LOVEXVEX-383907 format. One record per residue (C-alpha): residue in three letters; x, y, z. Coordinates in nm, 3 decimals. Example, Ala and Ser with C-alpha at 12.3 -4.5 7.8 and 13.67 -1.06 7.14 Angstrom:
BEGIN
REC type       u       v       w
REC  ala   1.230  -0.450   0.780
REC  ser   1.367  -0.106   0.714
This chain:
BEGIN
REC type       u       v       w
REC  unk   2.751  -0.086  -1.016
REC  unk   3.013  -0.343  -0.832
REC  unk   2.860  -0.280  -0.495
REC  unk   2.582  -0.113  -0.335
REC  unk   2.680   0.015  -0.016
REC  unk   2.607   0.383   0.037
REC  unk   2.380   0.623  -0.123
REC  unk   2.727   0.863  -0.168
REC  unk   2.853   0.604  -0.372
REC  unk   2.578   0.626  -0.670
REC  unk   2.517   0.891  -0.940
REC  unk   2.160   0.991  -1.035
REC  unk   2.177   0.778  -1.306
REC  unk   2.233   0.477  -1.129
REC  unk   1.935   0.562  -0.933
REC  unk   1.706   0.653  -1.222
REC  unk   1.839   0.296  -1.370
REC  unk   1.739   0.105  -1.098
REC  unk   1.392   0.309  -1.023
REC  unk   1.310   0.238  -1.375
REC  unk   1.442  -0.095  -1.343
REC  unk   1.171  -0.146  -1.094
REC  unk   0.887  -0.021  -1.277
REC  unk   0.942  -0.259  -1.579
REC  unk   0.929  -0.550  -1.365
REC  unk   0.643  -0.767  -1.206
REC  unk   0.641  -0.883  -0.897
REC  unk   0.437  -1.159  -0.913
REC  unk   0.563  -1.306  -1.205
REC  unk   0.937  -1.514  -1.195
REC  unk   1.220  -1.365  -1.400
REC  unk   1.449  -1.624  -1.441
REC  unk   1.748  -1.333  -1.506
REC  unk   1.950  -1.520  -1.206
REC  unk   1.862  -1.882  -1.256
REC  unk   2.181  -2.068  -1.126
REC  unk   2.278  -1.812  -0.908
REC  unk   2.334  -1.794  -0.531
REC  unk   2.223  -1.483  -0.304
REC  unk   2.321  -1.490   0.038
REC  unk   2.111  -1.275   0.265
REC  unk   2.359  -1.222   0.611
REC  unk   2.149  -1.102   0.862
REC  unk   2.264  -0.979   1.198
REC  unk   1.950  -0.798   1.329
REC  unk   1.655  -0.837   1.340
REC  unk   1.444  -0.804   0.980
REC  unk   1.087  -0.867   0.832
REC  unk   1.081  -0.631   0.579
REC  unk   1.396  -0.633   0.416
REC  unk   1.515  -1.011   0.472
REC  unk   1.231  -1.129   0.327
REC  unk   1.183  -0.881   0.026
REC  unk   1.539  -0.968  -0.045
REC  unk   1.481  -1.319  -0.027
REC  unk   1.183  -1.309  -0.233
REC  unk   1.275  -1.075  -0.466
REC  unk   1.600  -1.326  -0.538
REC  unk   1.354  -1.619  -0.566
REC  unk   1.170  -1.415  -0.849
REC  unk   1.480  -1.369  -1.067
REC  unk   1.540  -1.782  -1.032
REC  unk   1.801  -1.759  -0.776
REC  unk   1.890  -2.015  -0.482
REC  unk   1.890  -1.854  -0.188
REC  unk   2.013  -1.924   0.188
REC  unk   1.957  -1.701   0.481
REC  unk   2.187  -1.676   0.788
REC  unk   2.138  -1.511   1.128
REC  unk   2.353  -1.418   1.377
REC  unk   2.206  -1.647   1.620
REC  unk   2.281  -1.982   1.571
REC  unk   2.512  -1.935   1.353
REC  unk   2.937  -1.943   1.444
REC  unk   2.889  -1.571   1.572
REC  unk   2.733  -1.739   1.846
REC  unk   3.100  -1.893   1.914
REC  unk   3.355  -1.606   1.865
REC  unk   3.392  -1.619   1.470
REC  unk   3.509  -1.270   1.303
REC  unk   3.305  -1.151   1.019
REC  unk   3.606  -1.170   0.810
REC  unk   3.611  -1.565   0.845
REC  unk   3.234  -1.571   0.886
REC  unk   3.264  -1.348   0.470
REC  unk   3.545  -1.605   0.357
REC  unk   3.384  -1.949   0.498
REC  unk   3.031  -1.782   0.273
REC  unk   3.201  -1.717  -0.047
REC  unk   3.355  -2.053  -0.063
REC  unk   2.983  -2.133  -0.183
REC  unk   3.042  -1.895  -0.490
REC  unk   2.725  -1.642  -0.404
REC  unk   2.683  -1.411  -0.685
REC  unk   2.565  -1.193  -0.394
REC  unk   2.601  -1.126  -0.063
REC  unk   2.314  -0.892   0.137
REC  unk   2.424  -0.802   0.429
REC  unk   2.265  -0.609   0.715
REC  unk   2.525  -0.591   1.044
REC  unk   2.505  -0.372   1.396
REC  unk   2.832  -0.207   1.321
REC  unk   2.875   0.067   1.101
REC  unk   3.103  -0.025   0.772
REC  unk   3.062  -0.386   0.844
REC  unk   2.927  -0.492   0.461
REC  unk   3.215  -0.227   0.318
REC  unk   3.458  -0.460   0.528
REC  unk   3.306  -0.805   0.364
REC  unk   3.326  -0.645  -0.013
REC  unk   3.685  -0.651   0.087
REC  unk   3.701  -1.010   0.161
REC  unk   3.492  -1.136  -0.100
REC  unk   3.429  -1.210  -0.491
REC  unk   3.048  -1.145  -0.470
REC  unk   2.825  -0.829  -0.513
REC  unk   2.768  -0.678  -0.193
REC  unk   2.445  -0.509  -0.057
REC  unk   2.408  -0.288   0.229
REC  unk   2.083  -0.379   0.383
REC  unk   2.165  -0.199   0.682
REC  unk   2.497  -0.105   0.899
REC  unk   2.462   0.059   1.244
REC  unk   2.339   0.427   1.186
REC  unk   2.496   0.476   0.930
REC  unk   2.325   0.341   0.597
REC  unk   2.032   0.123   0.378
REC  unk   2.030   0.269   0.048
REC  unk   1.798   0.029  -0.088
REC  unk   1.542   0.176   0.155
REC  unk   1.615   0.512   0.022
REC  unk   1.561   0.355  -0.328
REC  unk   1.215   0.207  -0.245
REC  unk   1.140   0.503  -0.106
REC  unk   1.173   0.731  -0.378
REC  unk   1.042   0.467  -0.628
REC  unk   0.693   0.476  -0.374
REC  unk   0.721   0.865  -0.392
REC  unk   0.744   0.895  -0.787
REC  unk   0.472   0.642  -0.843
REC  unk   0.251   0.821  -0.595
REC  unk   0.301   1.156  -0.702
REC  unk   0.466   1.134  -1.055
REC  unk   0.758   1.283  -0.974
REC  unk   1.027   1.349  -0.754
REC  unk   1.232   1.666  -0.901
REC  unk   1.129   1.935  -0.675
REC  unk   0.955   1.759  -0.403
REC  unk   0.976   1.854  -0.046
REC  unk   0.958   1.570   0.217
REC  unk   0.949   1.677   0.594
REC  unk   1.135   1.340   0.776
REC  unk   1.006   1.364   1.137
REC  unk   1.151   1.180   1.438
REC  unk   1.452   1.013   1.581
REC  unk   1.710   1.115   1.291
REC  unk   1.990   1.082   1.552
REC  unk   1.974   0.704   1.557
REC  unk   1.832   0.683   1.175
REC  unk   2.064   0.551   0.915
REC  unk   1.730   0.572   0.699
REC  unk   1.706   0.904   0.726
REC  unk   2.095   0.967   0.612
REC  unk   2.032   0.759   0.311
REC  unk   1.730   0.928   0.240
REC  unk   1.827   1.262   0.304
REC  unk   2.147   1.197   0.017
REC  unk   1.916   1.037  -0.239
REC  unk   1.642   1.324  -0.247
REC  unk   1.965   1.558  -0.268
REC  unk   2.093   1.340  -0.591
REC  unk   1.733   1.388  -0.765
REC  unk   1.621   1.741  -0.699
REC  unk   1.404   1.717  -0.368
REC  unk   1.403   1.900  -0.082
REC  unk   1.460   1.761   0.268
REC  unk   1.380   1.888   0.631
REC  unk   1.469   1.687   0.908
REC  unk   1.252   1.773   1.252
REC  unk   1.224   1.621   1.604
REC  unk   1.357   1.652   1.952
REC  unk   1.675   1.877   1.947
REC  unk   1.863   1.598   2.147
REC  unk   1.732   1.374   1.804
REC  unk   1.871   1.578   1.573
REC  unk   2.278   1.538   1.486
REC  unk   2.503   1.825   1.482
REC  unk   2.634   1.913   1.162
REC  unk   2.351   1.712   0.982
REC  unk   2.282   2.021   0.733
REC  unk   2.578   1.921   0.603
REC  unk   2.395   1.632   0.406
REC  unk   2.208   1.886   0.237
REC  unk   1.926   1.939   0.426
REC  unk   1.715   2.179   0.697
REC  unk   1.611   2.103   1.055
REC  unk   1.343   2.189   1.272
REC  unk   1.225   2.139   1.625
REC  unk   0.907   2.249   1.561
REC  unk   0.614   1.969   1.425
REC  unk   0.478   2.265   1.190
REC  unk   0.743   2.260   0.997
REC  unk   0.565   1.972   0.789
REC  unk   0.325   2.198   0.643
REC  unk   0.458   2.285   0.349
REC  unk   0.604   1.897   0.283
REC  unk   0.461   1.713   0.008
REC  unk   0.554   1.407   0.217
REC  unk   0.563   1.314   0.580
REC  unk   0.816   1.078   0.624
REC  unk   0.808   0.918   0.980
REC  unk   1.072   0.781   1.159
REC  unk   1.055   0.530   1.514
REC  unk   1.202   0.606   1.830
REC  unk   1.502   0.316   1.797
REC  unk   1.520   0.266   2.176
REC  unk   1.749  -0.062   2.092
REC  unk   2.022   0.238   2.005
REC  unk   1.975   0.477   2.305
REC  unk   2.244   0.500   2.532
REC  unk   2.147   0.329   2.862
REC  unk   2.051   0.625   3.093
REC  unk   2.049   0.878   2.847
REC  unk   1.754   1.113   2.847
REC  unk   1.604   1.211   2.510
REC  unk   1.268   1.331   2.560
REC  unk   1.133   1.383   2.872
REC  unk   0.886   1.074   2.781
REC  unk   0.705   0.890   2.499
REC  unk   0.403   1.079   2.572
REC  unk   0.542   1.396   2.564
REC  unk   0.682   1.296   2.254
REC  unk   0.380   1.221   2.085
REC  unk   0.198   1.509   2.199
REC  unk   0.471   1.749   2.041
REC  unk   0.634   1.555   1.727
REC  unk   0.323   1.265   1.665
REC  unk   0.197   1.295   1.345
REC  unk  -0.200   1.286   1.365
REC  unk  -0.487   1.338   1.127
REC  unk  -0.520   1.711   1.294
REC  unk  -0.100   1.771   1.195
REC  unk  -0.138   1.668   0.822
REC  unk  -0.322   1.917   0.498
REC  unk  -0.525   1.738   0.215
REC  unk  -0.327   1.590  -0.018
REC  unk   0.010   1.527   0.166
REC  unk   0.103   1.183   0.201
REC  unk   0.271   0.949   0.473
REC  unk   0.525   0.712   0.457
REC  unk   0.721   0.507   0.739
REC  unk   0.978   0.293   0.653
REC  unk   0.833  -0.011   0.979
REC  unk   0.781  -0.156   1.222
REC  unk   0.513   0.138   1.314
REC  unk   0.513   0.231   1.696
REC  unk   0.100   0.294   1.652
REC  unk   0.020   0.524   1.903
REC  unk   0.383   0.720   1.928
REC  unk   0.509   0.876   1.609
REC  unk   0.221   0.780   1.447
REC  unk  -0.160   0.776   1.487
REC  unk  -0.297   0.490   1.358
REC  unk  -0.603   0.640   1.199
REC  unk  -0.319   0.801   0.964
REC  unk  -0.122   0.481   0.977
REC  unk  -0.455   0.301   0.806
REC  unk  -0.591   0.633   0.652
REC  unk  -0.622   0.726   0.266
REC  unk  -0.293   0.943   0.300
REC  unk  -0.052   0.633   0.387
REC  unk   0.178   0.485   0.148
REC  unk   0.354   0.247   0.392
REC  unk   0.177  -0.071   0.203
REC  unk   0.346   0.081  -0.127
REC  unk   0.642   0.110  -0.012
REC  unk   0.644  -0.269   0.089
REC  unk   0.553  -0.357  -0.262
REC  unk   0.821  -0.097  -0.382
REC  unk   1.039  -0.264  -0.145
REC  unk   1.021  -0.614  -0.357
REC  unk   1.081  -0.440  -0.721
REC  unk   1.338  -0.223  -0.585
REC  unk   1.528  -0.503  -0.460
REC  unk   1.498  -0.722  -0.748
REC  unk   1.625  -0.428  -0.953
REC  unk   1.893  -0.353  -0.761
REC  unk   1.998  -0.763  -0.796
REC  unk   1.930  -0.764  -1.150
REC  unk   2.154  -0.461  -1.186
REC  unk   2.443  -0.587  -0.995
REC  unk   2.458  -0.933  -1.137
REC  unk   2.353  -0.901  -1.477
REC  unk   2.471  -0.558  -1.527
REC  unk   2.798  -0.657  -1.413
REC  unk   2.824  -0.919  -1.653
REC  unk   2.692  -0.718  -1.950
REC  unk   2.999  -0.432  -1.866
REC  unk   3.263  -0.740  -1.862
REC  unk   3.114  -0.880  -2.247
REC  unk   3.142  -0.538  -2.363
REC  unk   3.506  -0.484  -2.241
């Protein structure tokens, strides 16, 4: 891989190589394969899990890291993304990890730097490392990916996580069903290879119930997507009563407790939320290693 911009750019072999690489890592012990390399984390949107795990992943691999956030940077003064990327590239980074509110920003950055670029979330478009860590979590908990049925519930319209995950599930032979209010199910999303439903009962056959939060920061001002959060919770919120024995529950975070996910579920035995966080470190270590070390190995062979 030269960059990781979208799940659509990956093959099944790519996915399995990253997941297998993560399984062979110990997130508590240093693995200095990136010693002497620089990893830049450029985050134009707020982040806890993604930002901290990429930073820690790079450090555990022996890299030097630097994090740039929009607030306090020259972006506040009107500097263009191109100029920012070219300025940072002058430091000679090996990898540039970018989160940006505009779809396509990481792909744009990849055209203006020699570094490997990782998309850490761009608008409503893609979040490929989240999808990869979700696959890793599912495989670890359930022992397989082929044939799994995953119900993705909530604000699909504004979710880059949902789009990436549907594509990733399709690559590994799993099935996805998207469930939510009609206004929050994008028209034509079935073209990605999934089914849709507006009824919460559709989670019944799923092995995994993957819960999305209401992304109010992306919703158009004045637009009405649901009558109220109370009604949303009543119709689509995930409670213990709506789950059957054996189902697993996942959430990319942050959780709005009591809205899309009942606290009893979030903290219960069905929840894989903390396993997702742990998987994020290992998978992002594997991605960084694959990009920086794998590319160098290919050049040596060539």
